N, C-alpha and C positions, 0 to 999 in steps of 0.2 A: 554459435556464440549466443550467450544471453546477457541481459542487463537486468540488474536488480536495484531496488530501491527499498530500503528497510527504515521503518520508524519504530523505535521502541518508545511506548507511551506508559506513563504511570499515572493512574487515575486516583485521585484523593479528593473525595468529596466534590465531584464535578470539576476538578481542576486537572489540568493536563500538563504534564512536563514531557518534552520529547528529546530524543537524540536520534540523529540520522546516521545511516551507513550506506555508502554506495559501493556496490561491487562493479569495478570496471575491468574490462578485458586487459589481460597484460600483453596481448599481441598488438597488432597494429591499431593506431588511433583511428576510430570511426565516429560518425555522428551519433548522438544519443538516439536510441530507438523510440523513446518517449520522454515526455516531460510530465512531472507529477507534483501535486501539492495536497497537503492534508493539514486541517486545523480543526480545533474543538470550538464549538459553538456554546452560547450561553445556555441552551436547552439540553446540554449533555449529549450532544451528537457529534460525530466526526464527519466533516465534509472532505470528501476525496474527489479530486478532479485528475483526469489523466488525458494527455493529448498525445496522439501517436503520430510518429514521423515515417513509420513504415508499416506495410500491411503484414503484421504478425500478431498472433495471439498474445494478449497480455493477462496475467493472472494477478488477481487481488485477493489477499488472504488476511485475516485477522486471527491471532492466535493468543491464548493465554500464557502465563509463565511456564506452564507444564508442556507447551507445545500443541495443546489441543485446538483444533480449528473451530473457530466460533462463527466465522463467515467466510465464505469463498465465492469468488465470481470469476467467470472467464469472459474476457471481452474478445469478441470475434475479430478476426484479421480485417474484416471489412468496416468495422466500426472505428473511426479515426479519433473520436472523443468520447469520453465517458465521465459521468458525474454521479456520485453516490452520497447519501446521507446515512450514516450507520448510528442508530441509536444505541448508545452505550449506557444509558441511565440506570439499567438494572444490573450493570456489572459491578462486582464487588471491587473495593479498592485493591489496586495491585498494578503489576506490570504486564503489558500487552505489547504485541508486535504486529504491525501492518506491514506486509510484504507486498511489493509490486514487482512482478518479474515478467520480462518479455522472452519469448523464445518458442521453440517448437513443442517443448515438454515442460510440464510444471515439476 
């Protein structure tokens, strides 16, 4: 079973608009495998923070509108917290997606 957290971000002259999507299991209700937050800073970076509640790998991916991977990071199952600052100042205006996914496979 995996848990996903997706953010669709639109960058326009270093401003960020976001929409969130959560994929939750349709089976039994279980505690979240992780908590995540993401926000745009004044210096055109995205700060991402993840706090894991279980010892599983978590995958962080930034994709453009065409689905091309611009950034990918695997957080080991032993690291229970993670923070990153993604510099997006050189990205063109457009739609981007940050996906945070927990599970055995990406």
